[in-house]
N, C-alpha and C positions, 0 to 999 in steps of 0.2 A: 389425399396426396399432399394438399397444402400443409396439413398438420405435420405429416412426416418430414416434409421439406423444412418446415419451421423448426422442428425439434433437432434436425440434423444441423441446421445453421446455428442453433443455440449451443449445441454440443461443441461445434468447432470454435465458436466464440469463447466459451468457457475454457476450452483447452488452451487457446492462445493466450488468454488473460493469465491463467495459472502458470503457463510456461514463462511468462514475463515476470510475474510476481514471486513465484516459488521455484527457484532453480532445482532441477532434478537432483535427487539425493546422490546419484552416481557422479554428477558433475562436482558436487561439493566434496565428495570423497576423493575424487581425483585431484582437486585443488589442495586438500590437506596432504595427500600422499606426495604430491609434487613438492610441497614444502619440506617434507622429510628427505626426498631425493636431493633437493637443492642443498640442504644441510649437510648431507653426506659428501656432496661435491666440494663444499667449502671447508668443512672441518676434517682434518686428518685424523683417522682412527675414530670416526664418529660413532657414538653409542646411541642407540634408540632411546634409552632412558634419559640421556642428557638432553636430547631433543624434546622429549615429552616434558621434562622439567622446564625447558625454555618456553614451551607452549603454554604452560600454566601461568607464566608472567608474574606480575607483582603479587598475586595471591600466595605463591610459594614463599617469597621473601617475607611476607607478612606473617605467615605461619612460623617460619624459622626464627623471626625476630619479635614474636608476639610478647606483649608486656606480661602475660601470664607466665611465660617461661623465665623472664627476667626476675619476676617476683618470687618464683619458685627457687631460683638460684640464690637470691639474697635473703630468702626466708621471710619476705614481707608479705607473701600471699595471705590474704584474709582467710581465716578458718572456714567461714561460710562458703567462700569461693571454692576452696579445696574440697569441701564436703560435696558441693554441687557437682564439681568436676568428677570426683571419684565415683559417686553414685551413678552418674550417667555413663562414665567410661566403663564401669563394671558390667553394664548391660550389654556391651559389645562382645564379651568373651565367648559366649556360646556361638554367636554368628561368626565370629572370627575363626573359631576352631572349625566350624563347618566349612568356611571358605578355604582355610589352609589345608584341611583334610581333602577337600575336593581337588585343590590344586595338586597335591601330592599324588592323588589317584590318577590325574591326567598327565603327569610328567612322563617324559619319554624314555626314562631308563631308571634302573635301581640306583645308579650313581647319583642321579638327580634327586631321587626321593629321600635318600638317607638323611641329608641335612634338614630337609623339611620335617621329617619325623622327629629329629632331635629338637628342632625349634618348637614343635608341638608340645614336647615335654616341658620346655621352658615356660611356655604360655600357661600350661595347666599346673605348673608346679610353683616355682619361686614367686613369679609375678602374682599369681592368685593368692598366695600367702601374704604378699604385701598388702593386697586389698583388705583382707580380713583383719590384719593387725592395724592398718590405718583406720578402718572404720571404728575399731574399739578406741584407739587413741583420740580420734576426733569426735567421739560421742555420737556416732551414727548408729541409731538403734535398728533392730531387725524390722521394726514397724516402718521406720524411715525408708529402709531399703525396699520394703514391699509396697509401700503406698505412694511414694513420690512418683508422679507420672513421668513417662518418657518425654523428654524435650522433643520438639519437632525435628531438630537436627539429629537427635539420636534415632528417631524413627526412620528418618531418611537414610542414615548410615546403615542401619540394620537392613532396610529394604535393598540397598545397593549391594551389600555383602551377600545377602541371600540370593538376589537375582544373579549376581556374577557366579555364585557357586552352582546354581541350578542350570545355568546356560550351557555348561559343558565345554566352554571355550577357555583353554589355558591362558591365552594372552589377555583375556578379560579379567580372569581371576588375578593374574600377576599384576595387572595395571592397578588394581585396588590395593593389593598387598604391598607393592613397592612404595606407593604413596604413604600408606599407613605406617610403614616402618622407616623408610628413608627420611621422611620429613621429621620424624622423632629423633633419628640419629643426628640430623643436621642441627636441630636446636639443642640437643643434648651435648654435642661436641662444642657448640658455640658457647654455651653457658659454663661448661666444664673448664674452659680456658680461663675463666675468672676465678676458679677455685671451687672445690667441692665443699658445701656446708657440712658441718659435723652433726648438726641437729636442727630441727626435728627430723627423725628418721624418714618421715613421709615426704620430705623434700629431698633429702640426701639420697635415699634409695631409688626414688623415681628417676633421678638424674643418672645414677649408676646403671640402672636397668637399660637406659637408652643411650649409652656411650661406651667407649672402650673397645678394645681389640675384638672381643667376642661378638659384640653386637655389630661392629663394622663388618665382620665376616658374614653375618647373617644377611646384611643389606647387600653386600657384594654378590652373594649367592643368588638372592632374589633378582637383583638387577641383571646379573649374568644370564639367568633363565629367560627373562623378558627380552634381553638383547639378542639371544639366540633365536627367539621366535620371529623377530622382525623380518629376516630375509624370506620367510615362508608366508608372510601375510599378504593378502590381496589389498588393493587400494581401500576397499570398504573396511577391511579389518584394521588397517593402519588408522583410518579415521575413527573407527570405533574405540580403539585403544586410546587414542588421543582424547576423545570425548570423555571416556571413563576416567582417565588420569586427571584431567582438568576438573571434572566434577568432584572427584575424591579430594583434591586439594582444596576446592571451595568449601567442602563440608568440614574439612579439618579446621579451616579458618573460622567458619561459623561455630564450630564446637568450642574453640577457645573463647570466642566472643560471648557465647552463651554462658560459659563458666564464669566469666567476668561480670555477667549481668547486663551485657550490652546487646 
């Protein structure tokens, strides 16, 4: 009996300590969701995606204003940096297609699905051709493409995409997709304002692919889908979207840093 009483007391003590040190997940989710509700009360016509961007903080601005994008625009980016960037970025295509396809399958109507299917065609068409031509121009051999190992951030990105795709939760898939595309539109439009370089094509076309009316339409489509999901999300789901969005932004920043060798 003494042993049972001691174990019971120990269990109560551990429970009390944990409750003080580690707030319950539910409470943390409620706090995050409350920030979203507060944002809605302050911002007229508040968009869920605008709030998510705000939650990402300085990491978002660092991605959009990264020196890699500036060097791409003024064509001073080092060839070795560009090779490293494109080799690693090309590794995402398969996982990105899986993620986008999964999102299309989980969308709520044919009307929602059609633009997603059209974007899939873009990803597997013109953009993929860009990679092939750039590899040739930059002297990236088939051996380089096959033997250069995935960078840790590349592995993390692929895991995130595959995890979101397999989770079966549209809001999670969209949280990754919105960051991946919106952050690129943001830097693409920023550097385009300085003027589009005429050559080399691997600078010029990469900026063109991530700017302009057509790409803006893709981003508005993806953002609109995620914005529509927001009213249907539980507090836990709002917090999960926020965490996934913020994590994806952090990986985008790490990816640019990796390409620059930092």
